[in-house]
C-alpha positions as CSV (number, residue, x, y, z in Angstrom):
1,M,0.0,0.0,0.0
2,K,1.2,3.4,-0.9
3,P,1.6,5.8,2.1
4,T,-0.4,9.1,2.4
5,P,1.7,12.3,2.1
6,L,2.0,14.3,5.3
7,S,0.4,17.4,3.6
8,N,-2.7,15.5,2.9
9,R,-3.3,14.3,6.5
10,P,-6.4,15.6,8.2
11,G,-5.9,18.8,10.5
12,R,-2.5,19.7,9.1
13,G,-3.7,23.2,8.0
14,Q,-5.6,24.0,11.2
15,R,-2.7,24.0,13.6
16,G,-2.5,27.3,15.9
17,V,-6.2,28.2,15.4
18,A,-7.0,27.7,19.1
19,L,-4.2,30.0,20.1
20,I,-5.4,32.8,17.8
21,E,-8.9,32.4,19.2
22,A,-7.6,32.6,22.7
23,L,-5.7,35.8,21.9
24,V,-8.8,37.3,20.2
25,A,-10.9,36.4,23.2
26,L,-8.3,37.9,25.6
27,A,-8.2,41.1,23.6
28,V,-12.0,41.4,23.6
29,M,-12.0,40.7,27.3
30,G,-9.3,43.3,27.8
31,F,-11.3,46.0,26.0
32,G,-14.3,45.0,28.1
33,M,-12.3,45.3,31.3
34,L,-11.0,48.7,30.3
35,A,-14.6,49.8,29.7
36,V,-15.6,48.4,33.1
37,V,-12.7,50.2,34.8
38,G,-13.7,53.5,33.1
39,T,-17.3,53.1,34.1
40,I,-16.3,52.4,37.7
41,G,-14.1,55.5,37.7
42,T,-16.9,57.6,36.3
43,L,-19.4,56.2,38.8
44,R,-16.9,56.9,41.6
45,L,-16.4,60.5,40.4
46,N,-20.1,61.1,40.0
47,G,-20.7,59.6,43.5
48,D,-18.2,61.9,45.0
49,V,-19.6,64.9,43.2
50,S,-23.1,63.9,44.3
51,R,-22.1,63.5,47.9
52,Q,-20.2,66.8,47.8
53,R,-23.2,68.6,46.2
54,S,-25.5,67.3,48.9
55,E,-23.1,68.5,51.6
56,A,-22.8,71.9,49.9
57,L,-26.6,72.2,49.7
58,R,-26.8,71.3,53.4
59,I,-24.1,74.0,54.3
60,A,-26.0,76.6,52.2
61,Q,-29.3,75.8,53.9
62,D,-27.7,76.0,57.4
63,Q,-26.2,79.4,56.6
64,I,-29.6,80.8,55.5
65,E,-31.4,79.3,58.5
66,E,-28.8,80.8,60.8
67,W,-29.7,84.2,59.5
68,R,-33.4,83.5,59.5
69,G,-33.2,82.4,63.2
70,Y,-32.4,85.9,64.5
71,S,-33.8,86.4,68.1
72,V,-33.6,90.2,68.3
73,L,-33.9,93.1,65.9
74,D,-31.0,95.3,67.0
75,T,-27.4,94.2,67.4
76,T,-26.6,93.3,71.1
77,A,-23.6,94.7,72.9
78,D,-22.1,91.3,73.6
79,G,-22.9,89.9,70.1
80,R,-24.1,86.6,71.5
81,R,-27.6,86.8,70.0
82,M,-28.2,86.8,66.3
83,A,-29.9,90.1,65.3
84,Y,-31.8,91.2,62.2
85,E,-29.2,94.0,61.9
86,D,-26.4,91.4,61.7
87,I,-27.7,90.1,58.4
88,V,-25.1,91.8,56.2
89,T,-22.7,90.7,53.5
90,E,-19.7,88.8,54.9
91,D,-16.2,87.7,53.9
92,S,-15.9,84.1,52.6
93,F,-14.8,81.3,54.9
94,T,-14.0,77.6,54.3
95,V,-15.5,74.3,55.6
96,S,-13.7,70.9,55.2
97,R,-16.2,68.0,54.7
98,A,-16.8,65.1,52.3
99,N,-13.2,64.8,51.1
100,T,-12.9,68.4,50.0
101,T,-12.9,72.0,51.2
102,F,-15.9,74.2,50.6
103,T,-15.6,78.0,50.2
104,V,-18.8,79.7,51.6
105,R,-19.9,83.3,50.9
106,R,-23.0,85.1,52.2
107,W,-24.5,88.2,50.6
108,A,-27.3,90.3,52.0
109,R,-29.1,93.2,50.3
110,E,-31.9,95.3,51.7
111,E,-34.8,95.7,49.3
112,A,-34.5,99.0,47.4
113,D,-36.5,102.0,48.5
114,V,-39.6,102.9,46.5
115,A,-40.6,106.6,46.6
116,G,-43.7,107.2,48.6
117,T,-43.6,103.9,50.6
118,Q,-42.3,102.8,53.9
119,R,-38.7,101.6,54.6
120,P,-38.1,98.0,53.3
121,Q,-39.1,95.3,55.7
122,R,-37.1,92.4,54.2
123,K,-33.7,91.5,52.9
124,H,-32.6,89.5,49.9
125,V,-30.0,86.9,50.9
126,L,-27.7,84.7,48.7
127,V,-25.4,81.9,49.8
128,T,-22.8,80.4,47.4
129,V,-20.8,77.2,48.2
130,Q,-17.9,76.4,45.8
131,W,-15.5,73.4,45.8
132,W,-13.1,71.6,43.5
133,D,-13.8,68.0,42.5
134,R,-11.1,65.4,42.1
135,V,-10.6,65.9,38.3
136,S,-10.6,69.7,38.3
137,D,-7.4,71.7,38.6
138,P,-7.5,75.0,40.4
139,D,-4.4,76.1,38.5
140,N,-6.0,75.5,35.2
141,P,-7.9,78.6,34.0
142,D,-10.1,76.4,31.8
143,D,-11.4,74.4,34.8
144,K,-14.3,75.8,36.9
145,P,-15.2,74.8,40.4
146,Q,-18.5,73.1,41.3
147,E,-21.0,75.5,42.9
148,V,-24.3,75.6,44.7
149,R,-26.4,78.8,45.1
150,L,-29.3,79.4,47.4
151,S,-31.3,82.6,47.6
152,S,-34.1,83.7,49.8
153,M,-35.8,86.6,51.5
154,I,-35.8,87.3,55.2
155,A,-38.5,89.5,56.6
156,E,-38.0,91.9,59.6
157,A,-40.4,90.8,62.3
158,D,-40.2,91.1,66.0
159,P,-39.3,87.6,67.2
160,A,-41.5,88.1,70.2
161,L,-44.5,87.9,67.9
162,R,-43.5,84.9,65.8
163,A,-45.7,82.5,67.6
164,V,-48.8,84.6,67.4
165,G,-50.1,82.8,64.2
166,V,-48.7,79.3,64.9
167,A,-51.4,76.6,65.3
168,A,-50.9,74.2,68.1
169,P,-50.4,70.5,67.2
170,A,-53.4,68.3,67.1
171,G,-54.6,67.3,70.6
172,I,-52.9,70.2,72.3
173,W,-55.0,73.2,73.5
174,S,-52.9,76.3,73.4
175,R,-54.0,79.7,74.8
176,P,-52.2,83.1,74.8
177,A,-51.4,85.0,78.0
178,F,-54.5,85.4,80.3
179,G,-56.4,83.3,77.7
180,R,-57.0,86.2,75.4
181,S,-55.6,87.8,72.2
182,V,-52.2,89.5,72.4
183,T,-53.8,92.6,71.0
184,V,-55.8,93.1,74.2
185,P,-53.8,95.5,76.5
186,Q,-52.3,93.8,79.5
187,G,-53.9,96.4,81.8
188,A,-57.4,95.3,80.8
189,R,-59.2,93.4,83.6
190,Q,-60.9,90.1,82.7
191,I,-64.6,89.9,83.3
192,S,-67.3,87.3,82.4
193,E,-68.3,85.9,79.0
194,G,-64.8,86.0,77.5
195,R,-64.4,89.7,77.8
196,S,-62.0,92.2,79.3
197,V,-62.5,95.9,80.3
198,L,-60.2,98.9,80.4
199,V,-60.8,102.5,81.4
200,P,-58.2,104.5,79.5
201,P,-56.3,107.0,81.6
202,G,-56.5,110.7,80.7
203,Q,-60.2,111.2,81.3
204,S,-61.8,113.6,83.7
205,G,-65.3,114.6,84.9
206,G,-68.2,112.4,85.7
207,D,-68.9,109.3,83.5
208,R,-65.9,107.6,81.8
209,V,-65.4,105.7,78.6
210,A,-64.7,102.0,79.3
211,L,-63.4,99.7,76.5
212,V,-64.8,96.2,76.5
213,F,-62.7,93.7,74.5
214,N,-63.5,90.4,73.0
215,N,-60.7,88.2,74.4
216,L,-60.4,86.2,71.2
217,S,-60.7,88.8,68.4
218,G,-59.5,91.9,70.3
219,L,-62.4,93.9,68.9
220,M,-64.0,96.2,71.4
221,Q,-67.1,98.2,72.3
222,R,-67.0,101.7,73.7
223,C,-69.2,101.9,76.8
224,V,-70.1,104.6,79.3
225,T,-69.6,103.9,83.0
226,P,-69.6,105.9,86.2
227,A,-66.5,104.0,87.4
228,Q,-63.4,106.0,87.6
229,T,-60.9,103.2,87.2
230,T,-60.6,99.8,85.5
231,E,-60.8,98.0,88.8
232,T,-64.1,99.6,89.9
233,V,-66.1,98.9,86.7
234,D,-69.3,97.1,87.5
235,E,-70.3,94.6,84.8
236,A,-73.9,95.5,85.4
237,D,-73.2,98.9,83.8
238,L,-71.9,97.2,80.6
239,T,-75.3,96.9,79.0
240,V,-76.4,97.4,75.3
241,A,-77.9,100.7,76.3
242,N,-74.5,101.9,77.7
243,C,-72.3,100.2,75.0
244,G,-74.3,100.3,71.8
245,S,-73.7,97.8,68.9
246,D,-70.7,99.5,67.2
247,F,-67.2,98.0,67.1
248,F,-63.9,99.7,67.5
249,L,-60.2,99.0,67.3
250,L,-57.5,100.5,69.6
251,M,-54.3,102.4,68.7
252,Q,-52.1,102.9,71.7
253,G,-48.6,104.1,72.3
254,F,-46.2,106.4,74.2
255,I,-45.0,109.9,73.3
256,R,-41.6,111.1,74.5
257,F,-39.5,114.2,74.0
258,Y,-35.9,114.4,72.8
259,L,-35.2,118.2,72.6
260,T,-31.6,118.5,73.9
261,P,-28.9,117.9,71.2
262,S,-26.9,114.8,72.2
263,A,-24.3,112.5,70.7
264,T,-26.6,109.6,71.3
265,A,-28.8,108.7,68.3
266,L,-32.3,107.4,68.8
267,T,-33.0,103.6,68.5
268,R,-35.8,101.4,69.7
269,A,-33.4,100.0,72.2
270,N,-32.5,103.3,73.9
271,E,-35.8,105.2,73.3
272,M,-37.0,105.1,76.9
273,R,-33.5,106.0,78.3
274,V,-32.6,108.8,75.9
275,A,-35.9,110.6,75.2
276,T,-36.7,111.9,78.7
277,D,-36.8,115.7,78.2
278,A,-39.6,117.9,79.6
279,P,-42.2,118.8,77.0
280,P,-43.0,122.4,76.1
281,V,-46.7,121.5,76.2
282,A,-48.9,118.5,76.5
283,P,-49.4,116.9,73.0
284,E,-52.8,116.3,71.5
285,V,-53.5,113.1,69.4
286,A,-56.2,112.4,66.8
287,V,-56.8,109.9,64.0
288,D,-57.6,111.3,60.6
289,R,-59.7,108.4,59.3
290,T,-60.4,108.0,55.6
291,E,-62.4,104.7,55.8
292,P,-65.1,104.0,56.9
293,L,-66.6,107.4,56.3
294,V,-69.1,107.1,59.3
295,G,-68.6,106.8,63.0
296,T,-66.6,108.8,65.5
297,D,-63.2,108.3,67.1
298,T,-61.9,109.3,70.5
299,C,-58.3,109.8,71.8
300,F,-57.2,110.0,75.4
301,V,-53.8,111.3,76.5
302,S,-52.4,110.9,80.0
303,K,-49.1,112.1,81.5
304,N,-46.6,110.2,83.7
305,G,-43.6,112.3,84.4
306,N,-42.3,113.5,81.1
307,V,-43.9,110.6,79.2
308,F,-47.4,110.7,77.6
309,E,-49.5,107.6,76.9
310,Y,-52.3,107.8,74.3
311,Y,-55.3,105.6,73.6
312,C,-57.2,106.2,70.3
313,V,-60.5,104.4,70.0
314,V,-61.0,104.1,66.2
315,Y,-64.4,103.2,64.7
316,A,-64.1,99.9,62.7
317,F,-67.7,99.6,61.4
318,D,-68.6,95.9,61.9
319,G,-65.0,94.8,62.6
320,R,-63.7,95.1,59.0
321,G,-61.1,97.6,60.0
322,W,-60.2,101.2,59.2
323,S,-57.7,103.3,57.2
324,G,-56.2,106.6,58.1
325,S,-53.3,108.4,59.8
326,L,-52.3,109.3,63.3
327,R,-51.8,113.0,63.9
328,V,-50.0,114.7,66.8
329,D,-50.4,118.4,67.6
330,L,-48.6,120.7,70.0
331,P,-50.9,123.6,70.9
332,G,-49.1,126.9,70.4
333,F,-46.2,125.3,68.4
334,T,-45.7,124.3,64.8
335,I,-45.0,120.8,63.6
336,G,-42.7,120.9,60.6
337,G,-39.1,120.5,59.3
338,A,-37.7,124.0,60.0
339,A,-35.1,124.5,62.7
340,A,-37.5,126.4,65.0
341,E,-40.3,123.8,64.5
342,Y,-41.0,120.4,66.1
343,R,-40.7,117.1,64.3
344,V,-42.5,113.9,65.2
345,C,-40.6,110.6,64.8
346,R,-42.1,107.1,64.9
347,F,-40.8,103.7,65.8
348,F,-43.4,101.8,63.8
349,P,-43.8,101.3,60.0
350,V,-46.8,102.5,58.1
351,T,-48.4,101.2,54.9
352,R,-47.9,104.2,52.6
353,I,-47.1,107.9,52.5
354,E,-49.3,110.0,50.4
355,S,-49.4,113.8,50.0
356,G,-47.0,114.2,52.9
357,V,-49.1,112.0,55.3
358,S,-48.2,108.6,56.7
359,F,-51.1,106.3,56.3
360,Q,-52.2,103.0,57.8
361,D,-54.3,101.0,55.3
362,S,-56.9,98.3,56.2
363,V,-56.1,98.0,59.9
364,N,-58.1,95.0,61.2
365,R,-56.5,94.6,64.7
366,N,-55.5,96.6,67.7
367,L,-52.1,98.5,67.2
368,L,-50.2,98.6,70.5
369,N,-46.9,100.3,71.3
370,Q,-47.1,102.7,68.4
371,N,-44.5,104.9,70.0
372,L,-43.5,108.4,69.0
373,V,-40.7,110.8,69.9
374,I,-40.9,114.6,69.4
375,T,-37.7,116.4,68.7
376,T,-36.7,119.7,67.1
377,G,-35.6,120.5,63.6
378,A,-32.4,122.0,65.1
379,N,-31.5,118.7,66.6
380,T,-29.0,117.0,64.3
381,V,-28.7,113.8,66.3
382,P,-30.2,111.9,64.7
383,T,-29.8,113.5,61.3
384,N,-32.7,115.7,60.3
385,G,-34.3,115.0,63.7
386,C,-35.4,111.4,63.1
387,N,-33.4,109.2,60.8
388,L,-30.9,106.9,62.3
389,T,-28.5,105.6,59.6
390,N,-26.4,102.5,60.3
391,A,-25.3,99.4,58.5
392,A,-28.8,97.9,58.6
393,G,-30.7,101.1,57.5
394,P,-32.9,103.5,59.4
395,R,-34.6,102.4,62.6
396,V,-36.5,105.7,63.3
397,W,-38.9,107.0,60.7
398,H,-40.1,110.6,60.0
399,H,-43.8,110.9,60.9
400,Q,-44.7,114.6,60.8
401,P,-43.5,115.7,58.4
402,P,-42.8,112.3,56.8
403,N,-39.3,113.3,55.3
């Protein structure tokens, strides 16, 4: 038998194919591993950025809430309590968290004045938090840092009144002091049927006006009583015949005089300590009401030392409120802006200023502690008799005249 040549034997031309297949498989697997490694790196970077962004957002929120949590309006001497006046633009500072360093900056801007309106009652605030992620280079001008921005507005409101409109949790019965509205004067004496009574000081003669308040709404009725003081009012006298059916709202405050030039400027914090000068004459107070167009108002003024307290009983129709302005007169003297005239300053905001008059619009509650200070046009402390200018803006407003 003739032997078969080696070149014709089966499998001779297929030697090394398994090795090539193994190399191809290894190359494919290598490319796949590279893709997996790249994906893992991207996921790790994105995870770091996401964690850092969450931390930056938390820092920005904390900074705004720190400002929003002010507990007083004016800056304190020891600086231990956050004040509304302290909400100002600050230099940047750093915080190290989440494998990076955050640069934090806070801006604050008071709302721009609008001609003919009251001083702004809120501030625009902005917090920025910047940081560099692991792939960005601070020295490369083409790279930019990561950034989170939060903006908000913070209103100026007396912290003592913040809880007035807060509803109690379900199942908890919460009542204000003495079980009545905070707009009922503390000097009012509680009587039956959820009411309180007050005889405003500054009255003389026989019968007196007694104010009977609804403890829940603060609305009041104006009654006539033979009693001379709040403590001696007899409830039997508070009948429909003596009180009528009309409703009124109260405007109350103190008037002080600051006539001697001093290096101390007026603020709400030092008002009672600084404004103690003797008055040239007892002031007279009235409400020039524009709405409603019916009804009558009554104001009482009493003196205690050099301080005057006024109570204005303003007609409020059926409780829907009133609009108008508070006017102070000094008999025999002129209220104005000249050096020889007297100027009235106020420590409370008003809704608007129109035709040289400060107006309260749609007042539907009692206005307590609407304090005034009377100074002279020649007194340059504070500037122009009223304005106190500091980093947070004026704290004393012109009232008569309003500029």
